[in-house]
C-alpha positions as CSV (number, residue, x, y, z in Angstrom):
1,M,112.0,89.4,131.3
2,T,114.4,87.7,128.9
3,I,113.4,86.0,125.6
4,I,115.3,83.0,124.3
5,I,115.3,82.6,120.5
6,T,116.4,79.3,118.9
7,K,116.7,77.9,115.4
8,N,115.3,74.3,115.2
9,G,115.9,73.9,118.9
10,K,119.5,74.9,118.7
11,E,121.8,78.0,118.7
12,A,119.9,79.6,121.6
13,K,120.2,83.4,121.8
14,R,119.2,85.5,124.7
15,V,117.4,88.7,123.9
16,S,117.1,91.3,126.6
17,K,114.4,93.9,126.8
18,S,114.9,97.1,124.8
19,S,113.0,100.4,125.0
20,F,111.5,103.1,122.9
21,A,113.9,106.0,122.7
22,Y,111.1,108.7,122.5
23,E,107.4,108.9,123.2
24,D,107.0,109.9,119.5
25,N,108.4,106.4,118.6
26,L,105.8,104.8,120.8
27,Q,102.9,106.9,119.3
28,N,104.0,106.1,115.8
29,F,104.3,102.4,116.6
30,I,100.7,102.0,117.8
31,H,99.5,104.2,114.9
32,E,101.0,101.8,112.4
33,N,100.3,98.6,114.5
34,P,97.0,99.1,116.3
35,D,96.8,95.4,117.1
36,S,99.6,96.0,119.6
37,V,97.0,97.6,121.9
38,P,95.5,94.3,123.2
39,L,91.8,95.5,123.5
40,Y,90.9,92.0,122.3
41,D,91.5,91.0,125.9
42,I,88.4,93.0,126.8
43,D,86.3,91.5,124.1
44,E,87.7,89.2,121.3
45,D,85.6,91.0,118.7
46,I,87.3,94.4,119.3
47,R,89.6,95.6,116.6
48,L,91.2,99.0,117.2
49,L,91.8,101.6,114.4
50,I,94.0,104.5,115.3
51,L,92.5,107.4,113.4
52,A,94.9,110.2,114.3
53,R,97.9,111.3,116.4
54,E,98.5,114.6,118.2
55,V,94.9,115.9,118.1
56,P,94.7,119.3,119.7
57,T,92.4,120.2,122.6
58,N,92.3,123.1,125.1
59,S,94.2,120.9,127.5
60,G,96.9,120.0,125.0
61,P,97.3,117.5,122.2
62,I,95.9,114.0,122.6
63,D,98.5,111.5,121.7
64,A,96.1,109.2,119.7
65,I,92.4,108.9,119.0
66,G,90.9,105.5,117.9
67,T,87.7,103.7,117.3
68,D,86.4,100.1,117.0
69,E,83.6,98.4,115.1
70,R,81.1,99.7,117.6
71,G,82.0,103.3,117.2
72,E,83.6,103.6,120.7
73,V,86.0,106.5,121.2
74,Y,89.4,105.7,122.5
75,I,91.6,108.4,124.0
76,I,95.1,107.2,124.2
77,E,98.0,108.8,126.1
78,T,101.5,107.4,125.7
79,K,104.2,107.9,128.3
80,L,107.7,106.4,128.8
81,Y,108.5,105.1,132.2
82,K,111.4,107.5,132.4
83,N,109.1,110.5,131.9
84,P,108.8,112.4,135.2
85,D,105.2,113.3,134.5
86,K,104.0,109.7,134.3
87,R,102.3,109.9,137.8
88,L,100.0,112.6,136.4
89,V,99.0,110.6,133.3
90,V,95.5,109.6,134.6
91,A,94.6,113.2,135.5
92,Q,96.0,114.3,132.1
93,I,93.9,111.8,130.1
94,L,90.7,112.6,132.0
95,D,91.4,116.3,131.4
96,Y,91.4,115.6,127.7
97,G,88.0,114.0,128.0
98,A,86.6,117.0,129.9
99,S,88.0,119.4,127.3
100,I,86.3,117.6,124.4
101,S,83.0,117.5,126.3
102,E,82.8,121.3,127.0
103,N,80.6,122.4,124.1
104,S,79.2,121.2,120.9
105,E,81.1,123.7,118.7
106,R,84.4,122.5,120.0
107,Q,83.3,118.9,119.4
108,K,82.5,119.8,115.7
109,D,86.0,121.3,115.3
110,F,87.5,118.3,117.0
111,I,85.8,115.9,114.5
112,Q,87.0,118.1,111.6
113,V,90.6,117.9,112.8
114,I,90.4,114.1,113.0
115,E,89.0,113.9,109.5
116,E,91.7,116.1,108.1
117,K,94.4,114.1,109.9
118,V,93.0,110.8,108.6
119,S,93.0,112.2,105.0
120,S,96.5,113.5,105.4
121,H,98.0,110.3,106.8
122,F,96.1,107.6,104.9
123,K,95.4,109.6,101.7
124,I,91.8,108.6,101.8
125,S,88.7,109.9,103.6
126,I,87.7,108.7,107.1
127,N,84.7,106.9,105.6
128,E,87.0,105.0,103.2
129,K,89.5,104.2,105.9
130,I,86.9,102.8,108.3
131,S,85.2,100.9,105.4
132,Q,88.5,99.3,104.4
133,F,89.8,98.5,107.8
134,F,86.6,96.9,109.2
135,E,85.4,95.7,105.7
136,L,82.0,97.4,106.1
137,S,79.4,98.3,103.6
138,I,78.7,102.0,103.0
139,E,75.6,101.8,105.1
140,D,77.4,100.1,108.1
141,T,80.3,102.6,107.8
142,E,78.0,105.6,108.1
143,A,76.3,103.9,111.1
144,L,79.6,103.4,112.8
145,I,80.7,107.0,112.2
146,N,77.3,108.2,113.5
147,R,77.9,106.2,116.7
148,F,81.4,107.6,117.0
149,H,80.1,111.1,116.7
150,Q,77.3,110.4,119.3
151,N,79.8,109.0,121.8
152,L,81.9,112.1,121.4
153,F,78.9,114.4,121.9
154,D,77.8,112.4,125.0
155,G,81.3,112.4,126.5
156,K,81.4,108.5,126.4
157,F,85.1,107.7,126.2
158,R,87.4,104.8,126.7
159,F,90.7,106.0,128.2
160,V,93.9,104.0,127.5
161,V,97.2,104.8,129.2
162,L,100.0,103.2,127.2
163,M,103.6,102.9,128.6
164,D,106.7,100.8,128.1
165,E,106.4,99.9,131.8
166,I,103.6,100.5,134.3
167,E,104.3,100.7,138.0
168,Q,102.1,98.9,140.5
169,R,100.7,102.1,142.0
170,L,99.3,103.1,138.6
171,K,97.8,99.6,138.0
172,D,96.1,99.9,141.4
173,L,94.8,103.4,140.6
174,I,93.3,102.2,137.3
175,S,91.6,99.2,139.1
176,F,90.2,101.6,141.8
177,L,88.8,104.0,139.2
178,N,87.2,101.2,137.2
179,R,85.5,99.8,140.3
180,N,84.2,103.1,141.6
181,S,83.3,105.2,138.5
182,S,81.6,105.0,135.2
183,F,84.9,105.5,133.4
184,D,86.6,102.8,131.3
185,I,90.3,103.2,131.9
186,Y,92.8,100.7,130.7
187,G,96.6,100.5,131.2
188,V,98.7,98.9,128.4
189,E,102.3,97.9,129.0
190,L,104.4,97.2,125.9
191,E,107.5,95.1,126.4
192,F,109.8,95.6,123.4
193,Y,112.6,93.4,122.2
194,K,114.9,93.6,119.1
195,Y,116.8,90.8,117.5
196,K,118.6,91.4,114.2
197,N,115.9,92.8,111.8
198,Y,113.1,91.5,114.0
199,E,111.1,93.4,116.6
200,I,109.1,91.6,119.3
201,T,106.4,93.3,121.2
202,I,104.6,91.7,124.2
203,P,101.5,93.7,125.2
204,K,99.8,93.4,128.6
205,L,96.4,94.9,129.5
206,F,95.4,96.1,133.0
207,G,92.0,97.2,134.1
208,A,89.9,94.9,131.9
209,E,89.4,92.3,134.7
210,V,87.4,94.9,136.7
211,K,85.2,96.1,133.8
212,K,84.3,92.5,132.9
213,E,82.5,92.3,136.3
214,I,80.3,95.3,135.4
215,S,77.2,94.7,133.3
216,T,77.1,96.2,129.8
217,P,74.2,98.7,129.3
218,S,71.3,97.1,127.4
219,G,71.5,99.7,124.7
220,S,75.2,99.0,123.8
221,Y,76.0,98.1,120.2
222,K,77.0,94.5,119.4
223,R,77.9,93.4,115.9
224,R,76.4,90.1,114.8
225,R,78.4,87.0,113.8
226,W,77.1,85.7,110.4
227,D,77.8,82.4,108.8
228,E,76.4,80.4,105.9
229,E,73.4,79.0,107.8
230,A,72.4,82.4,109.3
231,F,72.9,84.2,106.0
232,F,70.7,81.9,103.9
233,S,68.1,81.7,106.6
234,E,67.7,85.5,106.6
235,L,67.9,85.6,102.8
236,H,65.0,83.1,102.6
237,K,62.8,85.5,104.6
238,N,63.7,88.5,102.4
239,L,63.7,87.2,98.8
240,E,61.4,85.4,96.3
241,E,62.2,81.8,95.7
242,N,63.7,82.3,92.3
243,Q,66.0,85.1,93.6
244,E,67.1,82.9,96.5
245,T,67.9,80.1,94.1
246,L,70.0,82.3,91.9
247,I,72.0,83.8,94.8
248,R,72.6,80.2,96.1
249,E,74.1,79.3,92.7
250,F,76.1,82.5,92.8
251,Y,77.5,81.7,96.2
252,K,78.4,78.1,95.1
253,F,80.4,79.7,92.2
254,F,82.5,81.5,94.8
255,V,82.8,78.5,97.1
256,D,84.4,76.6,94.1
257,N,86.6,79.4,92.8
258,A,87.5,82.0,95.6
259,D,90.4,81.5,97.9
260,S,88.1,82.2,100.9
261,I,84.8,83.7,101.8
262,S,84.4,86.1,104.7
263,W,81.1,86.9,106.5
264,G,79.8,90.3,107.3
265,T,79.2,91.5,110.8
266,G,76.3,93.9,110.3
267,S,73.8,93.9,113.2
268,K,70.8,93.7,110.8
269,R,72.2,92.7,107.4
270,G,74.5,89.8,106.7
271,S,76.8,89.4,103.7
272,F,79.1,87.0,102.1
273,N,82.4,88.4,100.7
274,P,84.5,86.3,98.3
275,I,88.3,86.9,98.3
276,F,90.6,86.3,95.4
277,E,94.1,86.8,96.8
278,Q,95.8,87.3,93.5
279,I,93.6,90.3,92.9
280,S,93.1,91.8,96.4
281,Q,93.5,90.9,100.1
282,K,89.9,92.1,100.6
283,S,86.7,91.0,99.0
284,L,85.9,91.7,95.4
285,L,82.2,92.2,96.0
286,S,79.6,91.7,98.8
287,V,76.1,90.1,98.6
288,F,73.8,91.1,101.4
289,T,70.8,89.3,102.9
290,D,68.4,91.8,101.4
291,G,69.8,91.0,97.9
292,T,71.9,94.1,97.6
293,L,75.1,93.8,95.6
294,Q,78.1,95.9,96.5
295,L,81.1,96.1,94.2
296,N,84.3,96.7,96.3
297,Y,86.2,98.4,93.6
298,A,88.1,100.8,95.9
299,W,89.4,97.9,98.0
300,I,91.7,96.8,95.1
301,S,95.0,98.5,95.8
302,G,98.7,97.7,96.1
303,N,101.4,96.9,93.6
304,E,101.4,97.4,89.8
305,Q,99.8,94.0,89.1
306,R,96.9,94.6,91.5
307,L,96.4,98.1,89.9
308,H,96.2,96.4,86.6
309,Y,93.5,94.0,87.9
310,K,91.7,97.1,89.2
311,S,91.7,98.7,85.8
312,R,90.6,95.5,84.1
313,Y,87.9,94.9,86.7
314,R,86.4,98.3,85.9
315,E,86.6,97.7,82.2
316,L,84.7,94.4,82.6
317,L,82.2,95.9,85.0
318,S,81.3,98.6,82.5
319,K,79.9,95.9,80.3
320,V,77.3,95.0,83.0
321,F,76.7,98.1,84.9
322,D,76.3,101.8,84.2
323,I,79.6,103.1,85.5
324,P,80.3,106.8,85.8
325,A,83.5,108.5,84.5
326,E,86.7,108.2,86.5
327,D,85.9,111.0,88.8
328,G,86.4,109.3,92.2
329,S,82.7,108.6,92.7
330,F,83.0,104.9,91.6
331,K,84.3,103.3,94.8
332,Y,81.7,101.0,96.4
333,P,78.7,101.1,94.1
334,T,75.6,99.2,95.3
335,F,72.7,97.8,93.3
336,P,69.3,96.5,94.6
337,I,68.5,92.9,93.6
338,N,66.3,93.7,90.7
339,E,69.1,95.7,89.0
340,W,71.7,92.9,89.0
341,I,70.1,89.4,89.6
342,E,69.6,88.6,85.9
343,S,73.3,89.5,85.2
344,I,74.7,86.7,87.5
345,P,75.9,84.5,84.6
346,T,77.6,87.5,83.0
347,I,79.2,88.5,86.3
348,K,80.5,84.9,86.8
349,D,82.0,84.9,83.3
350,M,83.5,88.4,84.0
351,I,85.3,87.2,87.2
352,T,86.5,84.0,85.5
353,E,88.0,86.1,82.7
354,L,89.6,88.4,85.2
355,L,91.3,85.5,86.9
356,I,92.5,83.9,83.7
357,N,93.5,86.9,81.7
358,G,93.9,89.7,84.2
359,D,97.5,89.0,85.0
360,V,99.9,91.8,83.9
361,S,102.2,89.2,82.2
362,S,99.4,88.3,79.8
363,N,99.4,91.8,78.4
364,K,103.1,92.1,77.8
365,P,104.3,91.9,74.2
366,E,105.9,88.6,73.2
């Protein structure tokens, strides 16, 4: 395949297909760019997080381990087309699954290795990484990790064979196994192009068309899509009338002032999550349908200016909430409704001041 690049419909340039020099390059690419694995073609709600690379087993190191918002376990094997062992890749990836499933002690060691690798690569715990990536509450993060562990212990895996080019015989084998087994095996082909400082990747997924014909078990996990109507309908069931009124006013404040509001995907609890882009790409706080408030302090990260916002945010929060010393425990503190509802006017003033006076430039000497 050839790609044509133009500028305003002129100066057409032909870009021919490139290749990954080494399998390690391919592993690193999907680790840093998990959306390049097009699992959203299976289900548009799937977002893949690559947790770790080169995870050891008795059958050799697994190239990559990942999960999604449902706690599914993805075992990913990468191969370059030029690798002479590529015909054995299906047997190899199934052998990894069998090795993990052998005994519970080995599974516990396997989980510990994953947690250590997440901490080493991302410099945060696996709980924090999952919470940040999927924008989950502490409660939902723990539930996801529990499902991930349970799928490991039950030997329920999704296998992904990822290559720069997949030959037709391997595609046929993947389709055959998906039709005639309980396995979920997917092939992913990554076409790679380079143009100046740009890299273009075209992912193609094989095997999903077969699994879509197979019914999903009734006990499988499905996250809910919340919106304004669903949120306030559930809130009305859970709270007293005066509490509901105050939260509606609080929500209106964010509609008027935030850059955007995202909605939670919890199966039982919904949430609204205001985002102020000058402070953080993720939500500043979350309000849940049971009235719980979660302060997403740990989600503020990045450049010097955002770190300044983070420091100022903590300073302002300390005027409203009982905040512990800077010992790492203050990350996503949560408060039941009776502990914060009367402080809504103060919280609104606090956020307004943060937006107006929190900029680094406002603190520089004249």
